[in-house]
C-alpha positions in Angstrom: -6.9 -39.3 7.5 -10.0 -39.7 5.3 -12.1 -37.9 7.9 -9.5 -35.1 8.0 -9.8 -34.6 4.3 -13.6 -34.6 4.5 -13.4 -31.8 7.1 -10.9 -29.9 4.9 -13.2 -30.2 1.9 -16.3 -29.3 3.9 -14.6 -26.2 5.4 -13.3 -25.1 2.1 -16.5 -25.5 0.1 -18.7 -24.1 2.8 -16.6 -20.9 2.9 -15.9 -20.3 -0.8 -19.6 -20.8 -1.6 -20.6 -18.0 0.8 -21.9 -14.8 -0.8 -19.6 -12.8 1.4 -16.5 -14.6 0.1 -17.6 -14.1 -3.6 -18.4 -10.5 -3.1 -15.2 -9.7 -1.2 -13.1 -11.6 -3.7 -14.5 -9.7 -6.7 -15.2 -6.4 -5.1 -11.8 -5.9 -3.3 -9.8 -5.7 -6.6 -12.4 -3.5 -8.1 -12.2 -1.2 -5.1 -8.3 -1.2 -5.3 -8.4 -0.4 -9.0 -11.0 2.3 -8.4 -8.7 3.9 -5.7 -6.0 4.1 -8.3 -7.8 5.1 -11.5 -10.9 7.0 -10.4 -8.8 9.9 -8.9 -6.7 10.0 -12.1 -9.8 10.0 -14.2 -11.5 12.7 -12.2 -8.3 14.8 -12.2 -8.2 14.6 -16.0 -11.7 16.0 -16.3 -11.8 19.8 -16.8 -14.6 21.9 -15.4 -16.7 24.2 -17.6 -16.7 27.1 -15.1 -14.0 29.8 -15.6 -13.5 31.9 -12.5 -12.6 35.6 -12.9 -9.7 36.9 -10.7 -9.1 40.6 -10.5 -5.5 41.7 -9.9 -5.0 45.1 -8.2 -1.3 45.9 -8.6 -0.2 49.3 -7.3 3.4 48.5 -8.3 2.6 47.6 -11.9 5.2 44.9 -11.9 3.2 41.7 -11.1 -0.2 42.0 -12.9 1.2 41.3 -16.4 2.8 38.1 -15.2 -0.5 36.2 -14.8 -1.7 34.1 -17.7 -5.2 32.6 -18.1 -5.7 28.9 -17.4 -8.5 26.5 -18.1 -10.2 27.4 -14.8 -9.1 31.0 -14.1 -9.2 34.2 -16.0 -6.9 37.0 -14.6 -7.4 40.6 -15.6 -6.2 44.0 -14.5 -8.6 45.6 -12.0 -10.3 48.8 -12.9 -11.6 49.5 -9.4 -10.2 49.6 -5.9 -10.5 46.9 -3.4 -13.2 48.8 -1.4 -15.2 49.4 -4.6 -15.2 45.7 -5.5 -16.2 44.8 -2.0 -19.1 47.2 -2.0 -20.2 46.3 -5.5 -23.4 44.3 -5.9 -22.0 42.4 -8.8 -20.7 39.0 -7.7 -19.1 37.9 -10.9 -15.6 37.9 -9.3 -14.4 34.8 -7.6 -11.3 36.4 -6.0 -9.3 39.6 -5.8 -5.5 39.7 -5.7 -4.3 42.9 -4.0 -0.6 43.8 -4.3 0.3 47.0 -2.5 4.1 47.1 -2.4 7.3 45.5 -3.7 7.2 41.9 -2.4 11.0 41.8 -1.9 10.7 44.6 0.6 7.4 43.5 2.0 6.4 39.9 1.4 3.1 40.4 3.1 2.0 43.0 0.7 0.1 40.5 -1.5 -3.2 39.3 -0.3 -5.8 37.1 -2.0 -9.4 38.0 -1.1 -12.5 35.8 -1.7 -16.0 35.2 -0.2 -15.3 31.5 -0.5 -12.4 29.3 0.6 -9.5 29.7 -1.8 -8.9 26.5 -3.8 -5.5 25.0 -3.5 -4.8 25.2 -7.3 -5.4 28.9 -7.3 -3.1 29.5 -4.3 -0.5 27.4 -6.0 -0.7 29.4 -9.3 -0.4 32.7 -7.5 2.5 31.5 -5.3 4.4 30.1 -8.3 4.0 33.3 -10.4 5.0 35.7 -7.6 7.8 33.5 -6.3 9.4 33.2 -9.8 9.3 37.0 -10.2 10.7 37.6 -6.7 13.6 35.3 -7.5 14.2 37.1 -10.7 14.2 40.5 -8.9 16.5 39.2 -6.2 19.0 38.0 -8.8 18.8 41.4 -10.6 19.6 43.2 -7.4 23.1 41.6 -7.3 23.9 43.4 -10.6 25.9 40.5 -12.0 25.6 40.1 -15.8 23.7 36.9 -16.9 23.5 35.7 -13.3 20.1 34.0 -13.9 21.5 32.2 -16.9 24.6 31.1 -14.9 22.4 29.7 -12.1 20.1 28.0 -14.6 23.0 26.3 -16.3 24.5 25.3 -13.0 21.5 23.3 -12.0 22.2 19.6 -12.3 19.9 16.6 -11.9 21.8 13.4 -11.1 20.7 9.9 -10.4 23.2 7.1 -9.8 22.9 4.1 -12.1 22.9 0.8 -10.2 24.1 -2.4 -12.0 23.8 -5.9 -10.7 26.3 -8.6 -11.7 25.0 -12.0 -12.6 26.6 -15.3 -11.8 27.7 -15.6 -15.5 29.2 -12.1 -15.5 26.3 -10.5 -17.2 25.1 -7.0 -16.1 21.5 -5.8 -15.5 20.0 -2.7 -14.2 18.7 -2.9 -10.6 16.6 -0.7 -8.3 16.5 -0.5 -4.6 13.2 1.4 -4.8 11.5 -1.4 -6.7 12.9 -3.9 -4.2 11.5 -1.8 -1.3 8.1 -1.7 -3.0 8.0 -5.4 -3.6 9.1 -6.2 0.0 6.7 -3.7 1.5 3.7 -5.0 -0.5 4.5 -8.6 0.3 4.9 -7.9 4.0 1.6 -6.0 4.3 -0.3 -8.7 2.3 1.0 -11.6 4.3 0.4 -9.7 7.6 -3.1 -9.0 6.6 -4.0 -12.5 5.5 -2.4 -14.3 8.4 -4.2 -12.2 10.9 -7.5 -12.2 9.0 -7.7 -16.0 8.3 -6.2 -16.9 11.7 -9.0 -14.9 13.4 -11.4 -16.7 11.1 -10.2 -20.0 12.5 -10.8 -18.8 16.1 -14.2 -17.5 15.2 -15.2 -20.7 13.5 -14.1 -22.9 16.5 -15.7 -20.6 19.0 -19.0 -20.6 17.1 -19.1 -24.4 16.9 -18.3 -24.7 20.6 -21.0 -22.2 21.5 -23.6 -23.9 19.3 -22.7 -27.3 20.8 -22.2 -28.7 17.3 -18.7 -29.9 18.3 -20.1 -32.4 20.8 -21.6 -34.3 17.9 -18.5 -34.0 15.7 -16.0 -35.3 18.3 -18.0 -38.4 18.7 -16.9 -39.5 15.3 -13.8 -37.5 14.6 -10.6 -37.1 16.7 -10.2 -33.5 18.1 -6.8 -33.2 16.4 -8.3 -34.2 13.0 -11.1 -31.7 13.5 -8.7 -28.9 14.3 -6.3 -29.7 11.4 -9.2 -30.0 9.0 -10.5 -26.5 10.0 -7.0 -24.9 9.9 -6.0 -26.4 6.5 -9.5 -25.8 5.0 -9.5 -22.1 5.9 -5.9 -21.8 4.8 -6.8 -23.1 1.3 -9.6 -20.5 1.2 -7.0 -17.9 1.9 -4.7 -19.1 -0.9 -7.6 -19.2 -3.3 -8.5 -15.7 -2.5 -4.9 -14.5 -2.9 -4.6 -16.1 -6.3 -7.9 -14.7 -7.5 -7.1 -11.2 -6.2 -3.7 -11.3 -7.9 -5.3 -12.3 -11.3 -8.1 -9.8 -11.0 -5.9 -7.0 -9.9 -3.4 -7.4 -12.8 -6.3 -7.7 -15.2 -8.1 -4.6 -13.9 -4.9 -2.5 -13.9 -4.2 -3.5 -17.5 -7.7 -2.7 -18.6 -7.8 0.6 -16.6 -4.5 1.6 -18.2 -5.8 0.9 -21.7 -9.0 2.8 -20.9 -7.3 5.9 -19.6 -4.8 5.8 -22.4 -7.7 5.5 -24.9 -9.5 8.4 -23.4 -6.5 10.6 -23.4 -5.5 9.5 -26.8 -9.0 10.1 -28.3 -9.3 13.5 -26.8 -5.8 14.8 -27.7 -4.9 12.7 -30.7 -4.4 15.7 -33.1 -2.4 17.6 -30.5 -0.3 14.6 -29.6 0.6 14.0 -33.3 1.6 17.6 -33.8 3.7 17.6 -30.6 5.2 14.2 -31.5 6.3 15.6 -34.8 8.0 18.6 -33.2 9.7 16.7 -30.4 13.4 16.4 -30.6 15.1 13.0 -31.2 17.0 13.6 -27.9 13.8 13.7 -25.8 12.3 10.6 -27.5 15.6 8.8 -27.1 15.7 9.7 -23.4 12.1 8.6 -22.7 12.7 5.3 -24.6 15.9 4.7 -22.6 14.1 5.4 -19.3 11.3 3.0 -20.2 13.8 0.3 -21.2 15.6 0.9 -17.9 12.4 0.2 -15.9 11.8 -3.0 -17.8 15.4 -4.1 -17.2 15.1 -3.3 -13.5 11.9 -5.4 -13.2 13.5 -8.3 -15.1 16.5 -8.2 -12.7 14.3 -9.7 -9.9 13.8 -13.4 -9.5 10.1 -13.4 -9.5 9.8 -17.2 -9.4 11.8 -17.2 -6.1 9.8 -14.4 -4.6 6.5 -16.1 -5.3 7.8 -19.5 -4.1 9.0 -18.1 -0.8 5.8 -16.0 -0.4 3.7 -19.2 -0.6 6.1 -21.0 1.8 6.1 -18.2 4.4 2.3 -17.7 4.1 1.7 -21.4 4.7 4.2 -21.6 7.6 3.0 -18.4 9.2 -0.6 -19.2 8.8 -0.2 -22.7 10.3 1.7 -21.3 13.3 -0.8 -18.5 14.1 -3.9 -20.4 13.1 -3.0 -23.2 15.5 -2.8 -20.6 18.3 -6.0 -19.0 17.2 -7.7 -22.5 17.2 -6.5 -23.2 20.7 -7.8 -19.9 21.9 -11.1 -20.4 20.2 -11.5 -23.8 21.8 -10.8 -22.5 25.3 -13.1 -19.4 25.4 -16.8 -19.4 25.9 -17.5 -16.0 24.5 -15.7 -13.5 22.2 -15.1 -11.2 25.2 -12.9 -13.9 26.8 -10.5 -13.9 23.8 -9.1 -10.4 24.6 -6.6 -11.6 27.2 -5.2 -14.2 24.9 -5.3 -12.2 21.6 -3.3 -9.2 23.0 0.1 -10.9 23.1 -0.4 -12.3 19.6 -1.5 -9.0 18.2 1.4 -7.2 19.7 3.8 -9.8 18.3 2.4 -9.4 14.8 2.4 -5.6 14.9 6.1 -5.7 16.1 6.9 -8.0 13.1 5.2 -5.6 10.7 7.2 -2.6 12.0 10.4 -4.7 12.1 9.8 -5.7 8.5 9.3 -2.1 7.4 12.4 -0.8 9.2 14.4 -3.7 7.8 14.2 -2.2 4.3 16.9 0.3 5.1 19.3 -2.3 6.3 18.2 -5.8 5.1 21.4 -7.4 6.4 21.4 -5.7 9.8 20.9 -7.5 13.1 17.2 -6.5 13.4 16.4 -7.8 10.0 18.4 -11.0 10.4 17.2 -12.1 13.8 13.6 -11.2 13.2 13.7 -13.2 10.0 14.9 -16.2 12.0 12.4 -16.0 14.9 9.4 -18.0 13.7 6.8 -15.6 15.1 8.2 -12.7 13.1 10.0 -14.4 10.1 6.9 -14.8 7.8 6.5 -11.0 7.7 10.2 -9.8 8.0 11.8 -12.3 5.6 9.5 -11.2 2.8 10.9 -7.7 3.1 14.4 -9.1 2.8 14.0 -11.6 -0.1 13.9 -8.9 -2.9 17.4 -7.8 -1.7 18.8 -11.2 -2.6 20.0 -12.4 0.8 22.0 -15.7 1.0 20.0 -18.9 0.3 21.0 -20.5 3.5 19.2 -17.8 5.5 16.0 -18.3 3.6 16.1 -22.1 4.0 17.0 -21.9 7.7 14.2 -19.5 8.3 11.7 -21.8 6.5 13.0 -24.8 8.4 12.7 -23.0 11.8 9.2 -21.7 10.9 7.8 -25.1 9.9 9.4 -26.9 12.8 7.9 -24.4 15.2 4.6 -24.6 13.4 4.5 -28.4 13.8 5.4 -28.0 17.5 2.7 -25.4 18.1 0.1 -27.5 16.2 0.9 -30.4 18.6 0.6 -28.0 21.7 -2.6 -26.4 20.3 -4.1 -29.8 19.7 -3.5 -30.7 23.3 -5.4 -27.6 24.4 -8.0 -28.0 21.7 -9.1 -31.5 22.7 -9.7 -30.4 26.3 -11.0 -26.9 25.8 -13.4 -27.7 23.0 -15.6 -29.6 25.6 -15.1 -27.2 28.5 -18.2 -25.0 29.1 -19.3 -22.5 31.6 -15.8 -21.7 33.0 -13.6 -18.8 32.0 -10.2 -20.2 31.0 -7.0 -19.2 32.7 -3.5 -19.3 31.2 -2.2 -21.6 34.0 -5.1 -24.0 33.4 -4.5 -24.1 29.7 -0.8 -25.0 30.3 -1.9 -27.9 32.5 -4.1 -29.2 29.6 -0.9 -29.7 27.5 0.4 -32.4 30.0 -2.9 -34.4 30.0 -2.8 -37.6 28.1 
């Protein structure tokens, strides 16, 4: 046992001290935070260039509708389309040519430019013209105040969801938040099990190729060597998960304060004026919506979610890492691993899709059985847990997972002790099955 712990310590320290581990641990949260905040920051920046758009309107109904924006200046054209095209002055960015009533001829409006039309310009033109066409269409029915009637008839409704507590208390709940939590947990555990399982196989294969293992097995039992490598790399994975979680939460908080500070500093005076003019009803509605989000987040048992996340990560990792270790001990080159990796990869991809589809029906037969089968349960069960499934299902799934993991660790150890010393021969599945029966 002491030798196993020494191997665990050596595997753990050797990997966490690598520059690649340190860089990946600290750069990955930075990259994730950058993916979230950099586009928001760039979108908040306003360009200095104002592009001029000439509006040629033969009907005279649409040109007055366009208002200037921060990026575009609309003006009534003084020349024809042909004159603008033949002109040597290139101070125009685009020309909007409207030749007929758009209700009668929707293709009578064309936007010309020597460059690709930006999406925001197309969106502005479409919105302005669509709104006017809707107004003209309503006016054609000759019903008094029809537009007002339609505007007042528009209703936005969102059902309120309440969860009853064991003590009879009530709290706001959200299926959308449960879906996000489950989906995030499912993808994270899928990624880490596959990534660190493959790391186990690569480490075993490298030691076998370098013949280092021949020296190691002279003083350590093959089973202790395999378990030390599996557990050591698993602890590296847990360490990285914890660090990523802490760094991601910190960066998101700092990024939110930074963006809020930038926006607040730039528009402080405007915000104060608008805040003074806002109605109490709007403030009250926004406050109520914010409190509802907080209440929905508090309705989840975060302690239980994190507890089972760790359990299923450990169980799933031990199960798949033992298989990866057995494959790594049997192969002589990375190319030989393809025939053994394909079934495992297909199983994990199936588990990922089963987990995603289980969100729509977390108590359905697909979700239930896939959360009980050990090969799919670590991924599928994490999608179901935020929906508060019965406790006996969680415990049964954990029991089956760890029992199967122990069984496959024993089987993998049988393959490992023979395969780790086999060289020069490409392994076959039948031969690996025979190794299990050897004493």
